[in-house]
C-alpha positions in Angstrom: 132.8 -62.8 -1.9 134.0 -66.4 -2.6 131.8 -67.9 0.1 128.7 -66.6 -1.6 129.6 -68.3 -4.9 130.4 -71.6 -3.2 127.1 -71.6 -1.3 125.1 -70.8 -4.4 126.8 -73.6 -6.3 126.0 -76.2 -3.6 122.4 -75.0 -3.2 121.7 -75.3 -6.9 123.6 -78.5 -7.3 121.5 -80.4 -4.8 118.1 -78.8 -5.7 115.1 -81.1 -6.4 111.5 -80.4 -7.4 108.4 -81.9 -5.9 104.7 -81.4 -6.2 102.2 -81.1 -3.3 98.4 -81.1 -3.5 96.5 -78.3 -1.8 97.6 -74.9 -0.5 100.4 -75.2 2.0 101.4 -72.3 4.1 104.9 -72.4 2.7 107.1 -69.5 1.4 110.5 -69.4 -0.3 113.1 -69.2 2.4 111.2 -71.5 4.7 112.8 -74.6 6.1 111.0 -77.9 6.1 112.0 -81.3 7.4 111.5 -84.4 5.2 111.5 -88.0 6.2 112.4 -90.0 3.0 111.9 -93.8 3.1 114.2 -96.2 1.4 112.8 -98.6 -1.2 114.5 -101.9 -1.5 113.2 -105.4 -2.4 115.3 -107.0 0.4 113.9 -104.7 3.1 110.7 -105.6 4.9 108.8 -102.5 6.1 109.9 -99.0 5.7 113.4 -97.8 6.6 114.3 -94.2 6.9 116.9 -93.0 4.3 119.3 -91.1 6.5 121.2 -89.4 3.7 118.1 -87.9 1.9 116.0 -87.2 5.1 116.6 -84.0 6.9 116.2 -80.2 6.7 115.5 -78.7 3.3 115.3 -75.0 2.2 112.5 -74.0 -0.1 114.0 -71.9 -2.9 110.9 -71.4 -5.1 107.2 -72.2 -5.2 105.0 -72.3 -8.4 101.2 -72.3 -7.8 99.3 -74.3 -10.3 95.6 -73.9 -10.8 93.8 -76.4 -13.0 90.0 -76.2 -12.8 89.2 -76.8 -9.1 92.5 -78.4 -8.4 95.3 -76.5 -6.6 98.9 -77.7 -6.5 102.2 -76.3 -5.5 105.5 -77.1 -7.2 108.3 -76.7 -4.8 112.0 -76.5 -5.5 113.9 -77.5 -2.4 117.6 -78.0 -1.6 119.5 -79.6 1.1 122.6 -77.7 0.2 124.9 -79.9 2.1 122.9 -79.5 5.3 123.2 -82.6 7.6 121.2 -83.4 10.7 123.4 -84.0 13.7 122.7 -87.5 15.1 125.0 -87.2 18.1 
């Protein structure tokens, strides 16, 4: 019983929202892997942000239709998941 509450807290605490153009074949409950780049004035070129990159769980999708444009608003969470680099 306690484990469910803790997992739910961490999943909601680390949730972010993003928007994609077009219709992706995504569903809530699917896992996606994101590679997030660091932005820093001192860095030349793009460097992968190791803390923010990795597997994310899609918790919700909102489909947005505006004229002939189709977008999807995703709510995703990392939920404490880390990629093993060993």
